[in-house]
KOLTOR-990627 format. One line per field, with one value per residue: residue number from 1; residue in three letters; x, y, z of N, C-alpha, C, O, CB in turn. Coordinates in pm, 1 decimal. Glycine has a CB too. Example, Ala and Ser with C-alpha at 12.3 -4.5 7.8 and 13.67 -1.06 7.14 Angstrom:
2
tornu = 1|2
mardo = ALA|SER
neast = 1319.0|1285.0
nnorth = -569.0|-225.0
nup = 780.0|708.0
caeast = 1230.0|1367.0
canorth = -450.0|-106.0
caup = 780.0|714.0
ceast = 1320.0|1290.0
cnorth = -330.0|3.0
cup = 780.0|787.0
oeast = 1423.6|1340.9
onorth = -331.9|113.8
oup = 846.5|803.9
cbeast = 1130.8|1408.4
cbnorth = -447.3|-59.8
cbup = 904.6|572.5
This chain:
151
tornu = 1|2|3|4|5|6|7|8|9|10|11|12|13|14|15|16|17|18|19|20|21|22|23|24|25|26|27|28|29|30|31|32|33|34|35|36|37|38|39|40|41|42|43|44|45|46|47|48|49|50|51|52|53|54|55|56|57|58|59|60|61|62|63|64|65|66|67|68|69|70|71|72|73|74|75|76|77|78|79|80|81|82|83|84|85|86|87|88|89|90|91|92|93|94|95|96|97|98|99|100|101|102|103|104|105|106|107|108|109|110|111|112|113|114|115|116|117|118|119|120|121|122|123|124|125|126|127|128|129|130|131|132|133|134|135|136|137|138|139|140|141|142|143|144|145|146|147|148|149|150|151
mardo = MET|THR|LYS|LYS|PRO|GLN|PRO|GLU|ARG|TRP|TYR|GLN|GLU|ILE|ILE|LYS|ALA|ASN|THR|PRO|PRO|LYS|GLN|VAL|PHE|ARG|ASN|SER|LEU|THR|ALA|PHE|PHE|SER|GLY|GLY|LEU|PHE|CYS|ALA|LEU|ALA|GLU|THR|ALA|ARG|LEU|LEU|LEU|ILE|ARG|LEU|ALA|GLY|LEU|PRO|GLU|GLN|THR|ALA|ALA|ALA|TRP|VAL|THR|VAL|GLY|ALA|ILE|ALA|LEU|ALA|ALA|LEU|LEU|THR|GLY|CYS|GLY|VAL|TYR|ASP|ARG|ALA|ALA|GLN|LYS|LEU|GLY|ALA|GLY|LEU|ALA|VAL|PRO|ILE|SER|GLY|PHE|ALA|ASN|SER|VAL|ALA|ALA|SER|MET|LEU|GLU|HIS|LYS|TYR|GLU|GLY|MET|VAL|LEU|GLY|SER|GLY|CYS|ASN|SER|PHE|LYS|LEU|ALA|GLY|ALA|VAL|ILE|VAL|PHE|GLY|CYS|ALA|SER|ALA|PHE|ALA|VAL|THR|LEU|LEU|ALA|MET|LEU|LEU|GLY|LEU|LEU
neast = 23846.8|24122.0|24473.8|24690.7|24953.9|25287.9|25507.4|25775.6|25870.3|25834.8|26007.6|26252.6|26271.1|26304.9|26552.3|26713.9|26693.4|26821.9|27075.4|27415.9|27593.5|27803.5|28152.6|28325.0|28549.4|28727.4|28757.6|28872.9|29117.5|29232.8|29253.9|29425.8|29665.4|29721.8|29748.8|29960.8|30156.7|30182.7|30282.7|30517.2|30659.4|30697.7|30857.2|31079.4|31167.3|31238.5|31450.4|31629.9|31686.9|31819.7|32041.6|32158.9|32154.9|32246.9|32099.8|31978.1|31770.0|31522.5|31499.2|31489.0|31248.8|31073.3|31097.6|30992.9|30730.9|30642.3|30671.4|30481.0|30245.6|30251.8|30247.8|29999.2|29825.5|29888.2|29813.3|29542.3|29461.9|29506.8|29314.3|29366.2|29392.7|29133.7|29035.0|29221.7|29170.9|28916.9|28974.7|29170.4|29067.3|29025.6|29290.8|29445.9|29388.5|29567.5|29648.7|29799.9|29801.7|29531.4|29439.6|29567.0|29442.3|29176.5|29193.0|29290.4|29086.2|28865.0|28949.0|28960.1|28693.1|28568.9|28689.9|28584.3|28472.3|28667.8|29007.4|29050.0|28793.0|28682.6|28865.2|29051.1|28894.6|28742.7|28914.3|28977.6|28744.5|28648.2|28880.9|28917.3|28737.9|28856.5|29096.2|29000.7|28857.2|29060.9|29246.9|29082.7|29030.5|29292.5|29353.1|29164.3|29249.0|29506.9|29446.5|29302.3|29508.0|29679.8|29521.3|29505.6|29760.9|29960.8|30136.3
nnorth = 6540.8|6702.2|6680.9|6950.2|7061.4|7018.9|7272.4|7269.7|7006.8|6981.3|7178.7|7077.0|6844.9|6953.4|7080.2|6855.7|6717.7|6891.2|6942.3|6891.8|6580.7|6515.2|6515.2|6343.8|6170.8|6267.9|6534.5|6488.7|6370.3|6583.9|6778.1|6641.9|6612.3|6880.9|7003.4|6850.7|6924.9|7198.8|7182.4|7039.9|7225.2|7423.7|7283.8|7238.0|7500.8|7554.0|7371.6|7470.6|7721.9|7638.9|7494.5|7656.9|7924.7|7890.7|7901.9|7832.5|7545.2|7608.4|7883.0|7891.5|7752.3|7932.2|8152.4|8041.3|7994.4|8257.8|8354.7|8195.9|8286.5|8559.4|8535.1|8407.7|8605.8|8816.9|8702.7|8672.6|8939.9|9016.2|8873.7|8623.9|8401.8|8305.4|8216.5|8017.0|7847.6|7757.2|7588.6|7412.0|7323.5|7197.5|7149.6|7376.1|7503.7|7466.8|7480.4|7723.8|7895.0|7911.3|8037.6|8288.6|8373.5|8396.2|8608.2|8819.6|8832.1|8906.8|9159.9|9292.1|9279.7|9458.4|9703.0|9942.1|10063.5|10190.9|10216.4|10151.9|10095.3|9938.5|9751.2|9687.8|9617.2|9406.7|9213.9|8971.9|8827.7|8572.6|8426.2|8457.0|8281.9|8041.7|8057.4|8065.3|7817.7|7645.4|7684.4|7604.7|7333.8|7235.8|7271.5|7094.4|6844.8|6830.5|6829.8|6589.4|6411.7|6450.4|6354.9|6089.7|6020.6|6048.2|6254.1
nup = 7887.4|7754.2|7760.7|7827.2|7617.9|7728.1|7757.9|7840.5|7801.4|7526.4|7434.5|7530.7|7376.2|7120.7|7154.9|7208.5|6967.4|6791.5|6886.4|6840.1|6871.0|7156.1|7136.8|7307.1|7329.7|7129.4|7217.9|7467.7|7397.7|7255.7|7460.7|7633.7|7480.5|7407.8|7658.5|7755.0|7569.6|7627.4|7891.0|7839.8|7686.2|7879.2|8061.4|7899.3|7865.1|8129.8|8169.2|7979.6|8090.2|8318.2|8216.2|8009.1|8101.8|8352.4|8587.0|8919.5|9004.8|9138.2|9091.1|8812.3|8773.0|8891.0|8717.3|8481.7|8563.0|8612.3|8353.5|8215.4|8334.7|8261.7|7981.9|7938.9|8037.3|7862.4|7613.4|7663.6|7682.2|7418.4|7290.6|7193.1|7357.3|7424.9|7176.5|7121.3|7337.2|7272.2|7060.8|7164.6|7400.2|7734.1|7781.4|7763.2|7989.3|8197.8|8537.5|8615.3|8390.7|8333.8|8563.1|8540.2|8305.1|8394.4|8577.1|8413.2|8219.9|8375.6|8453.8|8206.7|8132.4|8304.8|8262.8|8168.5|8386.7|8517.7|8649.9|8927.4|9061.3|8865.1|8699.5|8907.3|9139.9|9044.1|8953.8|9080.5|9082.6|8977.5|9019.9|9291.4|9416.3|9343.9|9485.6|9753.6|9780.0|9710.0|9919.2|10133.4|10069.9|10072.5|10342.0|10454.6|10350.7|10458.8|10732.7|10747.0|10672.6|10887.3|11096.2|11025.7|11070.2|10879.6|10838.4
caeast = 23944.0|24249.7|24590.4|24759.9|25093.4|25385.7|25607.9|25912.2|25905.0|25842.9|26131.4|26365.2|26277.8|26362.9|26695.0|26779.7|26697.7|26906.7|27207.1|27508.9|27643.8|27931.4|28266.8|28400.0|28679.9|28812.4|28787.3|28965.1|29250.1|29282.8|29293.0|29541.8|29786.7|29754.3|29800.4|30093.2|30248.4|30204.8|30371.3|30647.8|30727.3|30739.5|30970.0|31193.3|31215.9|31304.1|31579.2|31718.5|31732.5|31915.9|32164.2|32222.7|32171.4|32311.2|32014.9|31940.7|31642.9|31407.1|31491.7|31442.7|31106.7|31000.1|31094.3|30900.0|30597.1|30612.4|30656.1|30352.2|30140.7|30257.1|30205.9|29854.0|29759.6|29907.6|29729.9|29403.4|29442.6|29505.7|29202.1|29414.7|29376.0|28998.8|29024.6|29302.5|29101.6|28806.6|29029.4|29249.2|28986.0|29072.3|29435.8|29506.6|29353.4|29662.2|29611.0|29863.2|29758.2|29388.2|29425.8|29604.9|29336.8|29056.1|29219.6|29299.4|28954.7|28781.0|28994.4|28918.5|28547.9|28523.3|28779.6|28508.6|28434.7|28785.0|29118.5|29036.9|28663.3|28652.3|28964.3|29109.9|28799.0|28683.7|29016.8|28978.9|28607.2|28647.8|29001.2|28902.5|28673.9|28957.1|29188.6|28931.5|28830.3|29190.5|29298.2|28994.9|29053.3|29426.9|29340.8|29090.5|29334.0|29614.7|29386.0|29274.6|29635.7|29730.5|29437.7|29541.4|29899.9|30048.1|30235.6
canorth = 6645.9|6679.1|6735.6|7062.1|7025.9|7071.3|7344.2|7232.8|6880.9|7011.0|7254.0|6985.1|6755.5|7030.5|7095.9|6724.9|6683.0|6983.2|6956.8|6791.8|6491.7|6553.8|6435.8|6334.2|6108.1|6362.2|6647.9|6442.3|6356.6|6718.5|6839.6|6569.4|6644.1|7023.4|7026.3|6789.3|7008.6|7319.8|7148.0|7002.6|7350.2|7488.2|7206.5|7265.6|7634.4|7542.2|7304.2|7563.3|7822.0|7574.6|7455.8|7763.5|8046.9|7854.8|7935.4|7720.4|7484.3|7681.6|8012.2|7864.6|7718.4|8056.9|8231.9|7976.6|8020.2|8398.7|8365.3|8136.9|8378.7|8679.0|8498.7|8384.7|8735.9|8889.9|8640.7|8705.7|9079.4|9025.3|8795.6|8499.2|8291.6|8249.9|8140.1|7895.4|7760.6|7693.2|7480.7|7316.8|7273.2|7207.2|7136.7|7507.8|7552.9|7421.8|7571.5|7855.4|7980.5|7932.4|8137.4|8417.8|8408.8|8440.3|8741.0|8917.1|8845.4|8985.7|9299.0|9347.7|9291.0|9571.4|9817.2|10064.5|10123.0|10259.8|10131.7|10105.3|10033.9|9843.1|9644.7|9648.7|9550.8|9287.6|9126.2|8839.5|8778.9|8427.9|8368.5|8457.4|8155.9|7936.4|8070.3|8026.9|7674.6|7577.6|7688.2|7523.3|7191.7|7202.1|7259.0|6971.4|6729.5|6828.6|6787.5|6446.2|6341.4|6454.4|6264.9|5952.7|5998.3|6040.5|6361.6
caup = 7899.9|7687.4|7832.2|7764.6|7588.4|7823.7|7678.8|7879.2|7734.7|7383.9|7415.9|7552.4|7259.5|7010.2|7185.8|7193.3|6825.6|6715.8|6947.0|6787.7|6976.7|7215.2|7091.4|7431.0|7307.1|7055.6|7305.2|7571.6|7336.1|7226.9|7587.3|7685.3|7404.5|7415.2|7793.9|7759.6|7491.3|7706.6|8002.7|7784.6|7649.7|8003.6|8115.2|7811.7|7901.5|8260.7|8150.5|7908.5|8187.2|8408.4|8146.4|7931.8|8180.7|8478.2|8702.0|9006.3|8965.2|9189.8|9023.1|8675.9|8782.3|8919.8|8594.4|8388.0|8614.8|8584.3|8208.0|8177.0|8380.6|8177.5|7846.6|7940.0|8052.5|7737.1|7510.0|7697.0|7643.4|7271.7|7239.2|7134.9|7452.8|7414.5|7051.5|7137.5|7432.3|7200.9|6977.8|7242.7|7510.6|7872.0|7787.2|7779.2|8122.8|8298.7|8646.0|8624.5|8280.1|8351.6|8669.1|8481.5|8211.1|8466.0|8633.0|8303.6|8156.8|8466.4|8446.7|8078.2|8128.7|8384.9|8245.7|8143.3|8514.8|8571.1|8693.6|9065.1|9086.2|8759.3|8684.5|9035.3|9229.6|8982.9|8896.8|9142.2|9097.6|8958.2|9079.2|9436.8|9455.2|9328.3|9598.6|9877.4|9783.5|9709.0|10057.1|10218.6|10042.2|10121.4|10487.2|10485.0|10319.7|10558.5|10859.2|10732.9|10674.4|11025.2|11175.4|10990.3|11109.2|10762.8|10839.4
ceast = 24072.1|24360.5|24648.0|24902.0|25187.7|25498.1|25750.3|25957.2|25922.9|25973.9|26253.7|26381.9|26339.2|26513.0|26769.8|26794.6|26797.0|27045.7|27300.3|27562.2|27779.9|28039.7|28364.1|28539.4|28775.3|28852.5|28885.8|29106.3|29312.8|29332.3|29418.3|29669.5|29822.0|29806.9|29939.0|30196.4|30283.1|30303.5|30510.6|30726.7|30777.1|30859.4|31094.8|31253.1|31290.3|31442.1|31678.9|31771.2|31835.7|32048.4|32235.4|32248.3|32237.2|32230.3|31993.1|31800.6|31521.6|31389.3|31440.4|31294.1|31023.2|30989.0|30997.3|30755.9|30553.9|30590.6|30523.0|30236.5|30135.4|30208.1|30055.4|29778.4|29770.4|29818.9|29581.6|29371.4|29434.6|29389.0|29241.1|29384.8|29238.7|28981.1|29104.0|29233.9|28982.7|28856.4|29095.4|29175.4|29053.6|29223.9|29507.3|29481.0|29440.6|29651.1|29673.0|29817.2|29608.5|29360.7|29458.2|29497.8|29214.0|29074.9|29219.3|29163.3|28860.1|28819.4|28949.7|28768.2|28498.2|28610.0|28705.3|28467.0|28551.3|28888.9|29095.1|28906.5|28626.1|28749.6|29018.0|29016.3|28746.7|28786.1|29014.5|28839.0|28600.0|28766.1|28991.9|28838.4|28772.3|29054.2|29122.9|28911.1|28958.3|29251.0|29214.9|29017.2|29192.9|29426.3|29272.7|29175.3|29447.7|29562.2|29356.5|29402.9|29695.1|29651.4|29470.1|29685.9|29996.8|30155.0|30319.6
cnorth = 6608.2|6744.8|6852.2|7017.9|7092.9|7139.6|7305.2|7106.8|6903.3|7082.4|7163.3|6889.4|6825.9|7047.5|6966.2|6687.1|6768.1|7004.5|6850.3|6704.8|6539.5|6458.9|6422.0|6276.7|6203.2|6480.6|6609.6|6427.0|6492.6|6786.8|6773.3|6611.8|6792.4|7059.9|6968.7|6871.4|7136.6|7291.9|7107.8|7126.4|7423.5|7415.7|7227.7|7401.9|7630.2|7477.8|7393.5|7671.9|7763.8|7551.6|7572.7|7889.5|8018.9|7890.1|7811.9|7670.1|7563.8|7817.3|7994.0|7831.5|7843.3|8142.7|8172.4|8001.4|8163.5|8419.8|8309.2|8226.6|8501.5|8649.0|8476.3|8516.1|8818.4|8834.8|8664.9|8847.7|9098.4|8949.1|8662.5|8379.9|8225.9|8167.8|8010.2|7797.3|7691.7|7575.7|7371.2|7261.6|7291.0|7194.8|7268.3|7563.9|7487.9|7523.6|7710.7|7947.1|8007.0|8038.1|8275.9|8465.3|8460.5|8580.0|8846.2|8938.6|8927.8|9132.8|9365.0|9370.9|9415.8|9696.2|9947.9|10133.8|10196.5|10161.7|10071.4|10029.3|9929.9|9727.2|9595.5|9568.3|9419.4|9186.6|8985.5|8783.3|8627.0|8363.6|8364.6|8329.7|8039.9|7938.9|8021.7|7876.6|7592.1|7572.1|7599.8|7374.7|7148.9|7185.4|7127.5|6847.5|6717.7|6782.0|6638.1|6364.7|6339.2|6359.8|6118.7|5920.1|5988.6|6146.6|6354.4
cup = 7827.0|7768.2|7754.1|7731.7|7688.9|7746.5|7714.8|7805.8|7585.3|7351.8|7430.9|7435.1|7139.6|7032.1|7161.1|7046.2|6747.7|6774.0|6889.6|6901.5|7028.2|7167.0|7207.1|7407.3|7236.3|7143.0|7415.0|7516.7|7306.8|7354.0|7643.2|7613.4|7409.8|7553.9|7810.6|7684.2|7566.8|7819.6|7953.5|7743.2|7773.9|8064.6|8030.7|7844.0|8035.1|8246.9|8077.1|8001.8|8283.7|8337.3|8078.4|8013.9|8315.2|8602.6|8789.9|8969.2|9013.1|9121.5|8880.7|8675.7|8808.1|8794.0|8492.3|8432.3|8585.7|8434.8|8159.6|8216.5|8290.0|8035.6|7839.0|7952.2|7924.3|7626.0|7536.4|7653.2|7492.6|7209.5|7179.0|7225.8|7439.0|7288.0|7060.5|7231.9|7366.8|7117.8|7062.3|7363.6|7645.1|7883.9|7807.0|7918.7|8229.6|8411.8|8642.2|8511.5|8288.0|8456.7|8614.1|8383.6|8284.0|8526.2|8522.1|8237.6|8243.9|8461.4|8317.0|8072.2|8200.7|8368.0|8222.4|8272.5|8580.3|8622.6|8832.2|9085.1|8980.6|8758.4|8817.9|9123.2|9172.8|8934.0|8954.5|9163.0|9085.9|9029.4|9231.4|9487.4|9445.3|9446.4|9727.4|9884.0|9774.8|9848.2|10148.9|10195.0|10086.5|10272.4|10523.8|10460.0|10420.9|10693.3|10857.2|10739.7|10815.9|11114.8|11147.5|11022.7|10993.1|10762.0|10965.4
oeast = 24122.2|24342.5|24652.7|24963.7|25168.3|25575.4|25837.9|26068.8|26016.0|26041.7|26347.8|26494.4|26416.7|26591.9|26876.7|26896.5|26851.5|27125.8|27267.2|27574.3|27860.0|28019.4|28472.2|28637.4|28890.4|28968.4|28972.5|29203.4|29431.8|29440.1|29507.0|29769.8|29940.0|29900.2|30025.4|30310.0|30399.0|30396.9|30610.6|30848.0|30886.9|30952.4|31205.2|31375.1|31393.3|31539.1|31798.1|31888.0|31928.3|32154.7|32357.3|32351.8|32278.8|32286.3|31990.1|31722.0|31427.6|31276.7|31357.8|31220.7|30914.3|30883.3|30926.9|30668.7|30442.2|30501.3|30459.0|30140.3|30027.8|30135.3|29990.7|29677.6|29673.7|29756.3|29503.2|29266.4|29363.5|29366.6|29157.3|29355.4|29228.8|28919.3|29059.1|29238.3|28950.6|28787.5|29078.4|29218.3|29128.3|29279.4|29617.5|29545.0|29393.2|29644.6|29601.7|29795.8|29563.6|29269.2|29383.9|29466.1|29153.2|28981.9|29155.0|29128.8|28783.6|28732.8|28906.4|28721.6|28396.4|28603.7|28758.1|28429.9|28535.3|28863.4|29118.1|28908.4|28544.5|28720.5|29029.4|29053.9|28710.1|28748.7|29046.3|28817.7|28550.1|28752.2|29052.5|28879.7|28771.1|29089.7|29183.2|28944.8|28963.5|29300.6|29269.5|29022.2|29210.1|29491.5|29318.0|29173.5|29481.3|29627.5|29382.9|29406.8|29753.0|29709.0|29462.3|29729.7|30103.2|30255.4|30409.0
onorth = 6496.3|6847.7|6851.4|6944.8|7207.9|7073.1|7307.1|7100.8|6850.1|7050.0|7172.3|6856.1|6765.9|7031.2|6966.2|6631.2|6722.0|7077.9|6731.7|6750.8|6596.3|6337.8|6480.8|6329.2|6218.1|6522.2|6689.1|6466.0|6513.4|6846.4|6841.5|6643.4|6827.1|7139.4|7030.2|6886.0|7178.0|7369.0|7138.3|7131.7|7479.1|7479.7|7234.7|7416.9|7695.6|7524.7|7392.7|7709.7|7833.3|7584.4|7586.2|7954.2|8111.7|7906.4|7699.5|7743.4|7584.5|7860.7|8072.3|7877.3|7858.0|8199.5|8246.6|8026.5|8187.3|8494.3|8368.0|8241.5|8542.7|8728.8|8520.5|8535.8|8882.1|8911.3|8676.5|8873.1|9186.7|8958.5|8594.7|8270.4|8103.2|8061.4|7905.9|7676.4|7578.3|7474.3|7252.4|7162.4|7386.2|7227.4|7271.9|7660.5|7457.5|7643.4|7808.5|8066.1|8115.8|8119.1|8370.9|8584.2|8558.3|8660.7|8950.3|9051.6|9009.4|9220.2|9480.2|9469.1|9473.0|9786.5|10054.7|10251.2|10257.2|10042.1|9952.1|9911.8|9841.7|9619.1|9474.8|9463.3|9329.9|9083.6|8889.5|8700.3|8560.4|8258.5|8277.8|8275.3|7950.0|7834.1|7944.9|7814.4|7480.6|7467.8|7528.1|7297.3|7036.5|7095.4|7057.1|6754.4|6607.3|6702.6|6568.1|6260.4|6239.2|6292.1|6034.5|5806.3|5928.0|6132.1|6436.8
oup = 7838.1|7833.2|7631.1|7809.2|7728.3|7677.6|7628.3|7754.2|7524.9|7254.3|7352.0|7398.1|7065.1|6939.0|7100.0|7005.8|6647.4|6716.2|6890.4|7015.1|6953.8|7158.0|7206.0|7460.1|7277.3|7142.2|7451.4|7581.6|7330.5|7355.0|7694.5|7677.3|7415.6|7565.2|7873.2|7729.2|7569.9|7841.3|8018.5|7763.0|7773.3|8113.8|8084.8|7849.6|8051.0|8306.5|8107.9|7993.0|8325.5|8390.1|8088.7|7997.6|8384.7|8710.9|8739.7|8909.4|8936.4|9097.2|8833.7|8588.1|8752.6|8766.7|8423.8|8349.1|8539.8|8394.6|8072.5|8141.2|8246.7|7976.5|7744.0|7884.4|7882.5|7552.7|7442.2|7594.1|7444.6|7088.8|7119.5|7177.9|7441.1|7291.1|7013.0|7209.1|7402.3|7105.9|7035.0|7422.6|7667.3|7988.8|7861.7|7960.3|8339.1|8384.4|8664.8|8534.6|8252.0|8441.7|8639.0|8379.4|8240.6|8525.7|8535.5|8203.1|8192.4|8464.3|8317.1|8014.5|8162.0|8451.5|8253.5|8269.6|8686.2|8636.9|8852.0|9121.8|9007.5|8809.8|8839.6|9175.3|9249.0|8878.1|8884.3|9251.4|9176.6|9091.9|9294.4|9589.8|9529.4|9500.4|9802.3|9984.7|9826.7|9890.8|10232.7|10290.5|10133.6|10325.3|10614.0|10540.6|10464.0|10761.0|10955.0|10805.0|10858.5|11200.0|11236.9|11005.4|11005.7|10692.2|10984.8
cbeast = 23971.9|24247.7|24698.8|24759.9|25130.9|25442.1|25590.9|25921.2|25796.8|25722.8|26138.8|26345.2|26138.0|26294.0|26714.6|26700.3|26560.4|26839.2|27198.7|27625.7|27655.0|27923.7|28336.3|28324.3|28664.1|28740.2|28658.7|28917.0|29240.4|29173.4|29178.6|29521.0|29769.9|29630.8|29706.9|30087.8|30186.4|30071.5|30310.3|30630.6|30632.8|30623.0|30935.1|31150.9|31098.5|31216.7|31559.9|31644.9|31613.3|31860.1|32132.6|32137.3|32036.6|32443.4|31878.5|31945.5|31634.9|31421.1|31629.6|31523.1|31083.0|31070.4|31234.8|30928.3|30592.1|30726.6|30770.0|30335.2|30165.6|30400.3|30279.6|29814.8|29820.9|30054.2|29757.7|29377.9|29554.2|29636.5|29129.8|29564.8|29395.3|28895.8|29074.3|29443.1|29055.1|28734.8|29130.9|29375.8|28954.2|29006.2|29485.4|29453.2|29205.3|29811.5|29646.2|30015.4|29793.4|29319.7|29518.0|29741.7|29300.0|29020.3|29354.9|29401.8|28894.2|28792.6|29146.8|28960.7|28484.7|28520.0|28873.3|28385.8|28382.4|28744.1|29247.3|29044.5|28556.8|28653.5|29078.6|29154.0|28682.4|28596.9|29152.5|29051.3|28516.4|28650.8|29124.4|28820.5|28550.8|29033.9|29234.9|28796.2|28736.8|29286.6|29299.3|28847.9|29034.4|29528.3|29262.1|28962.8|29390.8|29678.7|29256.9|29201.9|29734.0|29723.9|29290.4|29516.1|29909.1|29967.6|30167.5
cbnorth = 6675.3|6733.7|6626.7|7188.2|7067.4|6957.7|7492.7|7211.3|6774.0|7096.6|7369.8|6905.6|6703.8|7169.2|7141.0|6615.8|6697.2|7114.0|6945.5|6860.1|6346.5|6553.7|6501.0|6248.9|5979.7|6412.3|6701.8|6309.2|6275.1|6803.3|6830.7|6418.2|6601.2|7108.5|6966.2|6649.1|7043.2|7372.6|7034.0|6908.5|7441.2|7491.9|7056.4|7259.4|7734.5|7459.8|7173.5|7627.2|7877.7|7441.0|7351.0|7798.0|8114.1|7921.2|7992.4|7763.0|7343.3|7701.2|8081.2|7749.1|7614.8|8137.0|8241.7|7823.9|7993.1|8490.0|8293.2|7999.3|8421.4|8734.7|8373.2|8290.7|8813.4|8883.8|8490.3|8689.4|9163.6|8972.3|8874.3|8508.5|8342.4|8361.0|8224.2|7930.3|7840.8|7794.4|7537.6|7381.7|7127.8|7100.7|7072.5|7604.0|7526.3|7410.1|7509.5|7841.3|7916.3|7802.4|8103.6|8407.1|8288.8|8339.6|8742.5|8870.4|8706.8|8933.0|9306.2|9255.7|9167.8|9532.1|9791.7|10033.5|10015.6|10354.8|10211.8|10222.9|10140.4|9911.6|9692.5|9769.9|9643.1|9327.7|9186.1|8845.3|8843.4|8393.6|8447.7|8576.5|8128.4|7953.3|8216.7|8098.4|7636.7|7647.6|7832.4|7558.5|7162.6|7310.4|7378.1|6964.3|6741.1|6968.1|6866.7|6418.5|6407.2|6598.0|6291.4|5929.2|5874.8|6051.1|6498.9
cbup = 8046.3|7542.1|7854.2|7857.3|7443.5|7915.2|7696.8|8031.4|7759.9|7339.5|7516.4|7682.0|7223.3|6997.4|7331.4|7267.4|6764.8|6705.4|7102.1|6712.5|6924.3|7370.0|6967.2|7531.6|7225.4|6929.9|7367.1|7630.4|7206.8|7160.7|7688.9|7670.8|7260.1|7381.3|7897.5|7702.6|7354.6|7763.7|8085.6|7664.3|7569.3|8103.9|8121.2|7663.6|7909.0|8357.6|8073.3|7790.0|8265.8|8461.4|8043.8|7812.7|8202.3|8486.2|8654.4|9156.2|9018.7|9339.8|9022.1|8613.0|8893.6|9032.8|8533.7|8378.8|8765.2|8635.1|8138.2|8240.9|8527.9|8173.1|7800.3|8055.2|8170.4|7694.4|7502.4|7848.4|7698.5|7215.3|7137.9|7108.0|7596.3|7418.3|6932.4|7190.4|7554.2|7111.2|6878.3|7288.0|7489.2|7955.7|7663.1|7673.3|8152.6|8241.7|8773.1|8621.7|8145.1|8389.6|8788.9|8409.9|8124.8|8577.1|8708.2|8198.5|8129.6|8610.5|8459.1|7965.4|8190.0|8529.6|8130.7|8060.0|8608.6|8682.5|8694.0|9162.1|9092.0|8625.1|8598.8|9109.3|9258.3|8868.9|8918.5|9274.3|8992.8|8808.7|9036.4|9480.9|9367.2|9194.7|9614.4|9888.1|9670.6|9613.4|10110.4|10193.1|9892.6|10080.8|10545.3|10401.7|10176.8|10572.1|10886.8|10600.9|10576.2|11081.3|11147.3|10844.1|11189.2|10638.0|10828.7
């Protein structure tokens, strides 16, 4: 008896032979520097609002946060955010801009279904999971810290 060829193994060998190697070091450096640049620009904007506009620190930080959210949503709507994310990698997914991108992208994806049932209902599809698991992990860490007597 001869063995039948296993299509899964054959397929995996073809994929392995034709997939370019991952450039982990280069991608990590790109993400590190692009994320650092994004955060440095945000910090520069915050300092300028404090020094030039005379805003209190918390107000300036709030304005920078709102600006980052608005800019990420606007760039997502224009199709620029996705192209930039392909080049800059995870560095552009700084939590606040990544969150805004996920909400805006979900809204754009379902806009053909209408404002309420399409964009409105689907806007937090991906971001909702982030909120739920973020709250759950914050609760777990706080509970652990309280049990250990750190708070």
